[in-house]
Legacy VTK file of the C-alpha trace (Angstrom):
# vtk DataFile Version 3.0
C-alpha trace
ASCII
DATASET POLYDATA
POINTS 187 float
-13.232 -63.468 104.007
-10.970 -66.517 104.382
-7.962 -64.235 104.918
-9.817 -62.361 107.671
-10.731 -65.605 109.437
-7.128 -66.875 109.174
-5.738 -63.604 110.581
-8.284 -63.654 113.419
-7.400 -67.291 114.198
-3.668 -66.540 114.150
-4.127 -63.458 116.319
-6.174 -65.304 118.936
-3.792 -68.257 118.856
-0.791 -65.992 119.404
-2.555 -64.244 122.269
-3.464 -67.549 123.921
0.063 -68.948 123.694
1.698 -65.695 124.882
0.076 -65.899 128.350
2.209 -67.091 131.265
0.597 -70.197 132.704
1.612 -72.255 135.716
0.558 -75.858 135.265
1.540 -77.681 138.447
0.393 -77.301 142.001
2.532 -77.769 145.044
1.202 -81.320 145.402
2.293 -82.119 141.808
-1.212 -82.265 140.303
-2.036 -80.291 137.201
-3.773 -76.935 137.383
-3.958 -73.936 135.141
-3.695 -70.395 136.478
-2.733 -67.152 134.845
0.268 -65.510 136.516
-0.442 -61.847 137.234
2.172 -59.617 135.602
4.378 -57.554 137.928
2.781 -54.300 136.768
-0.643 -55.535 137.853
0.734 -56.598 141.248
2.210 -53.115 141.715
-1.102 -51.481 140.782
-2.961 -53.759 143.184
-0.484 -52.945 145.980
-0.877 -49.192 145.359
-4.654 -49.523 145.358
-4.569 -51.497 148.615
-2.245 -48.899 150.223
-4.562 -46.063 149.088
-7.560 -47.868 150.603
-5.630 -48.395 153.851
-4.522 -44.744 153.925
-8.104 -43.552 153.424
-9.234 -45.463 156.534
-6.469 -44.281 158.882
-6.762 -41.166 161.101
-5.010 -38.052 159.736
-3.165 -36.478 162.702
-1.157 -33.858 160.776
-2.470 -30.325 160.273
-0.747 -28.514 157.377
-2.380 -25.240 158.456
-1.140 -25.404 162.048
1.318 -22.876 163.427
3.866 -25.513 164.424
6.126 -23.061 166.286
3.251 -21.880 168.487
2.009 -25.447 168.958
5.438 -26.670 170.060
5.690 -23.788 172.545
2.388 -25.003 174.045
3.647 -28.595 174.049
6.809 -27.506 175.914
4.724 -25.640 178.514
2.534 -28.721 178.957
5.601 -31.006 179.243
7.130 -28.751 181.901
3.890 -28.719 183.855
3.463 -32.506 183.635
7.175 -33.412 183.950
7.176 -35.340 180.657
9.427 -35.561 177.638
8.207 -34.517 174.199
7.984 -36.695 171.147
7.565 -34.973 167.804
6.522 -37.280 164.994
7.590 -35.644 161.731
5.649 -36.563 158.598
2.386 -35.906 156.886
-1.027 -37.278 156.009
0.403 -38.229 152.587
2.777 -40.750 154.254
1.318 -44.235 154.774
4.121 -45.163 157.204
3.414 -42.034 159.273
-0.270 -42.908 159.485
0.504 -46.551 160.245
2.803 -45.606 163.132
0.277 -43.233 164.652
-2.480 -45.811 164.366
-0.242 -48.610 165.692
0.624 -46.674 168.851
-2.956 -45.468 169.381
-4.443 -48.949 168.873
-1.896 -50.873 170.964
-2.885 -50.325 174.614
0.569 -51.125 176.031
2.262 -48.589 173.714
-0.413 -45.933 174.178
-0.010 -46.256 177.956
3.764 -45.684 177.689
3.237 -42.614 175.501
0.508 -41.146 177.703
2.573 -41.687 180.864
5.903 -40.345 179.566
5.360 -37.954 176.661
3.512 -35.019 175.273
3.042 -36.037 171.633
3.010 -33.703 168.632
2.670 -34.411 164.902
4.874 -31.967 162.978
3.603 -31.595 159.431
5.837 -31.781 156.382
3.958 -31.440 153.099
3.927 -29.302 149.960
1.327 -27.104 151.706
3.575 -26.466 154.700
7.128 -27.763 154.976
7.731 -26.095 158.357
11.361 -25.566 157.354
12.115 -23.044 160.127
10.766 -25.394 162.786
12.605 -28.422 161.394
15.838 -26.394 161.158
15.811 -26.052 164.956
16.215 -29.819 165.322
17.753 -31.289 162.145
19.880 -30.369 159.175
17.120 -29.717 156.647
19.544 -30.211 153.746
20.021 -33.882 154.638
17.676 -36.526 153.248
14.949 -37.401 155.724
12.739 -40.476 155.659
9.296 -40.205 157.157
8.228 -40.598 159.766
11.105 -39.708 162.005
10.943 -38.699 165.617
12.474 -35.821 167.522
12.730 -36.476 171.245
12.947 -33.384 173.469
13.320 -33.008 177.200
10.587 -31.183 179.121
12.291 -27.860 178.399
12.353 -28.398 174.635
16.028 -29.356 174.355
16.693 -31.980 171.671
17.776 -35.309 173.094
17.657 -37.568 170.036
16.386 -37.931 166.478
15.147 -41.440 165.681
14.578 -42.778 162.185
11.584 -45.104 161.898
12.825 -47.781 159.501
14.552 -49.587 162.381
11.126 -49.926 164.015
9.489 -51.517 160.971
8.443 -55.129 160.640
7.023 -56.153 157.273
4.212 -53.769 156.337
3.934 -52.492 159.884
5.928 -51.946 163.048
7.531 -54.251 165.596
5.793 -53.928 168.955
8.997 -54.873 170.810
11.130 -52.294 168.968
8.547 -49.527 169.288
8.179 -50.313 172.995
11.966 -50.133 173.437
12.038 -46.810 171.572
9.239 -45.316 173.651
10.724 -46.526 176.928
14.288 -45.391 176.170
13.763 -42.510 173.730
15.879 -44.349 171.138
16.639 -47.786 169.739
LINES 1 188
187 0 1 2 3 4 5 6 7 8 9 10 11 12 13 14 15 16 17 18 19 20 21 22 23 24 25 26 27 28 29 30 31 32 33 34 35 36 37 38 39 40 41 42 43 44 45 46 47 48 49 50 51 52 53 54 55 56 57 58 59 60 61 62 63 64 65 66 67 68 69 70 71 72 73 74 75 76 77 78 79 80 81 82 83 84 85 86 87 88 89 90 91 92 93 94 95 96 97 98 99 100 101 102 103 104 105 106 107 108 109 110 111 112 113 114 115 116 117 118 119 120 121 122 123 124 125 126 127 128 129 130 131 132 133 134 135 136 137 138 139 140 141 142 143 144 145 146 147 148 149 150 151 152 153 154 155 156 157 158 159 160 161 162 163 164 165 166 167 168 169 170 171 172 173 174 175 176 177 178 179 180 181 182 183 184 185 186
């Protein structure tokens, strides 16, 4: 019994002393706080991103006939005298959902889009990669980062392909950069 108690005491003592503890506050006074291991921070970040993703609108339709949809978008753009913006990505992509939500929830940006573009969300997912549609605008063998944007004139001719990382700011997007992109069709 004594050996069991000694082993239990040693085990608990080792566990207590193996924890990372920060003992001073910024003002120099003592405090004790457990530092969260990196793995836990990563899990918390993934959980937070999943919760955010669940709340955001899902504009991509993996079952859509993208070729037919884009033909309709081109006809609408011709009729309205607007350019076309194709946002490539999928509902699996937090950055794709964030961009869509950012533009839709920022009145100044939404106004620019509504005035100047016919907007289409081109799905890329395991369910539907839309390879034939993408091949009309990009080299599908090159690495793509999502979202990216394909800007077309009113007749469906490609004007520019814009990567989105230049538009990012922290965990979101820069209003000034996105505004510049939407006004000029590129950054």
